[in-house]
C-alpha positions as CSV (number, residue, x, y, z in Angstrom):
1,M,-0.2,0.1,-0.1
2,N,2.7,2.6,0.7
3,D,4.4,2.2,-2.5
4,L,1.1,3.7,-4.1
5,K,2.0,7.0,-2.4
6,R,-1.8,7.8,-1.9
7,T,-3.8,8.9,1.1
8,I,-7.0,7.3,1.4
9,G,-10.2,8.2,3.5
10,F,-13.1,6.3,4.5
11,V,-16.8,7.4,4.8
12,A,-19.2,5.3,6.5
13,I,-22.9,6.0,7.0
14,G,-25.5,4.4,9.2
15,R,-28.6,4.7,11.4
16,N,-29.2,2.3,14.4
17,E,-26.8,-0.5,12.7
18,G,-25.8,-2.0,16.0
19,E,-23.5,-4.9,15.8
20,R,-23.1,-4.4,12.1
21,F,-21.7,-1.1,12.5
22,K,-19.2,-2.5,14.7
23,Q,-18.2,-4.9,12.5
24,C,-18.0,-2.3,9.6
25,L,-15.8,0.0,11.9
26,A,-13.5,-3.0,12.8
27,S,-13.1,-3.7,9.1
28,L,-12.2,0.0,8.4
29,K,-9.7,0.4,11.3
30,G,-7.9,-2.7,9.7
31,A,-7.4,-0.8,6.4
32,G,-6.6,3.1,7.4
33,E,-6.9,5.7,9.9
34,R,-8.8,8.6,8.3
35,I,-12.2,7.5,9.1
36,V,-15.4,9.4,9.1
37,Y,-18.6,8.3,10.4
38,V,-21.7,9.9,9.5
39,D,-25.0,9.1,11.7
40,S,-28.5,10.0,10.9
41,G,-30.3,10.2,14.3
42,S,-29.4,6.8,15.8
43,V,-30.8,6.0,19.1
44,D,-28.3,2.9,19.6
45,E,-24.5,3.2,20.6
46,S,-23.5,3.8,17.2
47,V,-22.2,7.4,17.8
48,P,-20.3,7.0,21.3
49,Y,-18.9,3.4,20.0
50,A,-17.6,5.4,16.8
51,E,-15.9,8.4,18.9
52,E,-14.3,5.7,21.2
53,H,-12.8,3.8,18.3
54,G,-11.2,7.0,16.9
55,A,-13.7,7.7,14.0
56,L,-14.5,11.5,13.5
57,V,-18.0,11.5,13.8
58,V,-20.8,13.9,12.1
59,S,-24.4,13.7,13.5
60,L,-26.9,14.9,11.0
61,E,-29.7,17.0,12.2
62,E,-33.3,15.9,11.1
63,A,-34.7,19.2,9.9
64,N,-33.7,18.5,6.1
65,G,-34.5,14.8,6.3
66,F,-32.1,12.0,6.2
67,T,-30.9,10.6,3.1
68,A,-27.9,8.7,2.2
69,A,-26.9,11.3,-0.4
70,R,-26.8,13.7,2.3
71,A,-24.9,11.8,4.8
72,R,-22.0,10.7,2.1
73,N,-21.7,14.4,1.1
74,A,-21.5,15.6,4.9
75,G,-18.8,12.7,5.2
76,F,-17.0,13.9,2.5
77,R,-16.8,17.5,3.6
78,A,-15.7,16.3,7.1
79,L,-12.9,14.1,5.5
80,E,-11.5,17.0,3.3
81,A,-11.7,19.4,6.3
82,R,-9.4,17.3,8.6
83,W,-7.4,15.6,6.0
84,P,-7.3,17.9,3.2
85,D,-4.4,15.9,1.1
86,T,-7.0,12.7,0.8
87,D,-6.7,11.2,-2.8
88,Y,-9.0,8.5,-2.8
89,V,-12.2,8.3,-0.8
90,M,-14.1,4.6,0.1
91,F,-17.8,5.1,0.8
92,I,-19.4,2.4,2.8
93,D,-22.7,1.8,4.5
94,G,-22.9,0.9,8.0
95,D,-24.3,-2.5,7.5
96,C,-21.2,-3.6,5.5
97,A,-17.8,-4.8,6.3
98,L,-14.9,-4.5,4.0
99,I,-13.2,-7.8,2.8
100,D,-9.4,-7.7,3.3
101,G,-7.4,-6.9,0.2
102,F,-9.9,-4.8,-1.8
103,I,-8.7,-1.1,-0.7
104,E,-5.2,-2.0,-1.9
105,T,-6.5,-3.4,-5.3
106,A,-9.1,-0.6,-5.9
107,A,-6.2,1.9,-5.0
108,A,-3.9,0.3,-7.5
109,T,-6.5,0.4,-10.1
110,L,-7.1,4.1,-9.7
111,S,-3.3,4.5,-9.5
112,H,-2.5,2.7,-12.7
113,D,-5.3,4.2,-15.0
114,E,-6.1,8.1,-14.7
115,T,-9.3,7.5,-16.9
116,I,-11.1,5.5,-14.2
117,G,-13.0,7.9,-11.6
118,V,-14.7,5.2,-9.7
119,V,-13.9,1.4,-8.5
120,T,-16.1,-0.9,-7.1
121,G,-16.3,-4.8,-6.6
122,R,-18.4,-7.5,-5.7
123,C,-20.9,-7.2,-2.6
124,R,-21.6,-10.5,-1.0
125,E,-24.3,-11.0,1.4
126,R,-23.1,-11.9,4.8
127,L,-25.8,-14.5,5.6
128,P,-27.6,-15.3,2.2
129,D,-29.4,-18.4,3.6
130,A,-30.8,-16.8,6.6
131,S,-33.9,-15.6,4.6
132,I,-35.4,-15.6,1.1
133,Y,-35.0,-11.9,1.5
134,N,-31.3,-12.1,2.0
135,R,-31.0,-14.6,-0.7
136,L,-32.8,-12.0,-3.0
137,C,-30.0,-9.3,-2.2
138,E,-27.1,-11.9,-3.0
139,I,-28.8,-12.4,-6.4
140,E,-29.2,-8.5,-6.7
141,W,-25.8,-7.7,-5.8
142,R,-24.1,-9.9,-8.5
143,G,-22.6,-8.0,-11.8
144,P,-19.9,-8.7,-14.2
145,A,-16.6,-7.2,-13.9
146,G,-15.4,-4.5,-16.2
147,D,-16.6,-0.9,-17.2
148,I,-20.2,-0.6,-15.8
149,N,-22.6,2.5,-16.2
150,A,-23.5,2.8,-12.4
151,C,-22.9,1.2,-9.1
152,G,-24.3,1.0,-5.8
153,G,-23.3,3.6,-2.8
154,I,-20.1,1.3,-1.8
155,F,-17.2,2.2,-3.9
156,M,-13.7,4.0,-4.0
157,V,-13.8,7.6,-5.6
158,R,-11.0,9.8,-6.6
159,A,-11.4,13.1,-4.3
160,Y,-11.4,15.4,-7.2
161,A,-13.7,13.6,-9.4
162,F,-16.1,13.7,-6.5
163,R,-15.5,17.3,-6.1
164,G,-16.0,17.6,-9.9
165,V,-19.5,16.5,-9.8
166,E,-20.3,18.2,-6.7
167,G,-20.9,14.8,-5.0
168,F,-24.2,13.5,-4.5
169,R,-27.6,15.3,-4.7
170,D,-29.0,15.8,-1.1
171,N,-32.7,15.5,-1.9
172,I,-32.4,12.1,-3.8
173,I,-34.2,9.6,-1.5
174,A,-32.9,6.3,-3.4
175,A,-30.7,5.6,-6.3
176,E,-28.7,8.5,-5.4
177,D,-25.7,6.7,-6.3
178,D,-27.1,6.0,-10.0
179,D,-27.5,9.7,-10.4
180,F,-23.7,10.4,-9.0
181,C,-22.5,7.9,-11.8
182,I,-24.4,9.2,-14.6
183,R,-22.9,12.7,-13.8
184,I,-19.3,11.0,-13.2
185,R,-19.5,9.5,-16.6
186,A,-20.8,12.7,-18.1
187,N,-17.7,14.3,-16.7
188,G,-15.4,11.9,-18.5
189,A,-14.4,9.4,-15.9
190,R,-15.1,5.7,-16.2
191,I,-16.7,3.5,-13.7
192,V,-15.1,0.0,-13.3
193,R,-16.0,-3.2,-11.3
194,I,-13.2,-4.9,-10.5
195,D,-13.0,-8.9,-10.3
196,R,-12.7,-9.0,-6.5
197,D,-14.8,-9.3,-3.4
198,M,-15.3,-5.9,-1.8
199,C,-17.7,-6.3,1.3
200,F,-20.1,-8.5,3.3
201,H,-23.6,-6.7,3.5
202,D,-25.8,-7.7,6.3
203,A,-29.3,-7.1,4.7
204,D,-30.9,-8.6,8.0
205,M,-34.2,-8.9,6.3
206,H,-36.7,-11.4,7.7
207,E,-40.2,-9.9,7.1
208,F,-42.1,-9.7,3.8
209,G,-42.7,-6.0,4.8
210,Q,-39.4,-5.2,4.8
211,W,-38.7,-6.4,1.4
212,W,-41.9,-4.6,0.2
213,R,-40.6,-1.4,1.5
214,R,-37.5,-1.6,-0.2
215,M,-39.2,-2.2,-3.7
216,V,-41.4,0.9,-2.9
217,R,-38.4,2.8,-2.3
218,A,-37.1,1.5,-5.7
219,G,-40.2,2.7,-7.6
220,C,-39.5,6.2,-5.9
221,A,-36.1,5.9,-7.3
222,F,-37.3,5.1,-10.9
223,A,-39.6,8.4,-10.8
224,Q,-37.1,10.7,-9.3
225,L,-34.1,9.7,-11.4
226,G,-36.6,9.6,-14.6
227,D,-37.3,13.4,-13.7
228,L,-33.7,14.2,-13.6
229,H,-32.7,12.0,-16.4
230,R,-35.3,11.3,-18.9
231,D,-34.4,8.1,-20.3
232,Y,-32.9,6.6,-17.2
233,F,-35.1,3.8,-15.7
234,R,-37.5,4.2,-18.6
235,A,-37.9,0.5,-18.9
236,E,-38.6,0.1,-15.0
237,R,-41.1,2.6,-15.1
238,R,-42.8,1.0,-18.2
239,R,-42.8,-2.2,-16.5
240,A,-44.4,-0.9,-13.3
241,W,-47.1,0.7,-15.0
242,G,-47.9,-2.2,-17.3
243,W,-47.4,-4.9,-14.9
244,G,-48.5,-3.3,-11.9
245,L,-51.5,-1.4,-13.1
246,A,-52.6,-1.6,-17.0
247,L,-52.7,-5.6,-17.1
248,P,-54.7,-6.1,-14.1
249,A,-56.9,-3.3,-14.9
250,A,-57.4,-4.7,-18.4
251,A,-58.5,-8.0,-17.2
252,L,-60.7,-6.5,-14.6
253,V,-62.3,-3.7,-16.6
254,G,-62.6,-6.0,-19.7
255,A,-64.2,-9.2,-17.9
256,P,-68.0,-7.8,-18.3
257,L,-67.5,-7.4,-22.2
258,S,-65.6,-10.5,-22.3
259,N,-67.6,-13.0,-20.4
260,G,-64.6,-13.2,-18.3
261,L,-62.2,-14.1,-21.0
262,S,-60.2,-11.2,-20.4
263,F,-59.1,-12.7,-16.9
264,L,-56.8,-15.0,-19.2
265,L,-54.4,-12.0,-19.7
266,L,-53.3,-12.7,-16.1
267,G,-51.5,-15.7,-17.7
268,L,-48.9,-13.4,-18.9
269,Y,-47.7,-13.2,-15.1
270,P,-46.5,-16.8,-15.3
271,A,-45.0,-16.4,-18.6
272,S,-43.1,-13.3,-17.4
273,F,-41.9,-15.3,-14.4
274,L,-40.5,-18.1,-16.9
275,R,-38.9,-15.7,-18.9
276,T,-37.0,-13.9,-16.1
277,R,-36.2,-17.2,-14.7
278,Q,-34.3,-18.3,-17.9
279,G,-32.7,-15.0,-17.7
280,L,-31.3,-15.5,-14.2
281,I,-30.2,-19.0,-15.0
282,R,-28.2,-17.8,-18.0
283,R,-26.5,-15.4,-15.7
284,G,-25.2,-18.4,-13.5
285,E,-27.9,-18.8,-11.0
286,A,-28.8,-22.0,-9.6
287,P,-32.3,-23.2,-10.9
288,R,-33.9,-23.0,-7.5
289,H,-32.3,-19.4,-6.8
290,A,-33.5,-18.5,-10.3
291,S,-37.0,-19.3,-9.5
292,L,-37.1,-17.4,-6.0
293,G,-35.6,-14.4,-7.8
294,A,-38.1,-14.5,-10.7
295,A,-41.2,-14.6,-8.4
296,F,-40.0,-11.7,-6.5
297,L,-39.2,-9.8,-9.7
298,T,-42.5,-10.0,-10.9
299,L,-44.2,-9.4,-7.9
300,A,-42.0,-6.3,-7.5
301,K,-43.8,-4.4,-10.4
302,F,-46.7,-3.5,-7.6
303,P,-44.5,-1.9,-4.8
304,N,-42.6,-0.3,-7.4
305,L,-45.8,1.2,-8.8
306,I,-46.8,2.4,-5.4
307,G,-43.1,4.0,-5.2
308,I,-43.7,5.8,-8.4
309,L,-46.8,7.2,-7.1
310,K,-45.5,8.1,-3.9
311,H,-42.8,10.4,-5.8
312,R,-45.6,12.0,-7.8
313,W,-47.7,12.7,-4.7
314,R,-44.4,14.2,-3.1
315,M,-43.8,16.3,-6.0
316,L,-47.3,17.6,-6.0
317,T,-47.7,18.4,-2.2
318,G,-44.1,19.5,-1.4
319,A,-43.7,16.8,1.3
320,K,-40.7,16.5,3.0
321,V,-38.1,13.8,2.3
322,E,-38.6,10.9,4.4
323,I,-36.0,9.2,6.7
324,V,-34.7,6.3,4.6
325,E,-32.8,3.1,5.5
326,Y,-29.4,2.4,4.3
327,K,-30.0,-0.9,2.5
């Protein structure tokens, strides 16, 4: 690491992550000393624990609403104020723990190619078999190595590249990382996923309601990013409107006119399930995991639509940005 002659800072964000944050901080302490923890209104012991273990702590006030974007921006500002010579910044969520070796490889990747602005890796679910919802996260995290259009909120970025796009947009409640990546690429930098495990994520999802809320939040992201970047998430929005509203409405409204034959339209759902399942198998998923993933991806169109509608309502009423979980 010393031969890279670079200085690396770490920004962790969290809200009531409990033991997961302790694991996160321990993994950062093993990788460097320039650590900032940004807390969004935790009522657990996260803040005193971080202070006790040497992290620079930033506690956000609730007045403007908590978002992951706002937390990461605050962490970056605090990091640069304390250590202005920081070259690379590693962002991580408080429910994740870095995997040994990633920092060195990511920093070397940036050091050897000035065209790369952001480096990410493989996110792994810590306990994929603890629940079907954890398994869904494990499926979601997988992606090919090489140049990519966007990554999640866990990545290493050049400090000047972050400054060049003025960081994240504070008011984006979900998919703030997609928006960030769009602007990074528009500024001429590449985003690369290296073929290396980056972190263990602990979804800790055991209830259907947790998964449903996550999919509603995804729908909000589809709508908000579509407002900012017209073509982004266009397909996802169309699928939410089509599968979540248009198809069931057509089956119901057409029933009196077709003697119930319009309900045959609902047969398109199992057809969609089978097509999605085959796609997941081609991507390398085991058949039983592909079946699980396809079933929930088919069902997700309904909470996605609710999320789109929630965003539209928020735009009409000017409602305050809601507190979000960092998942």
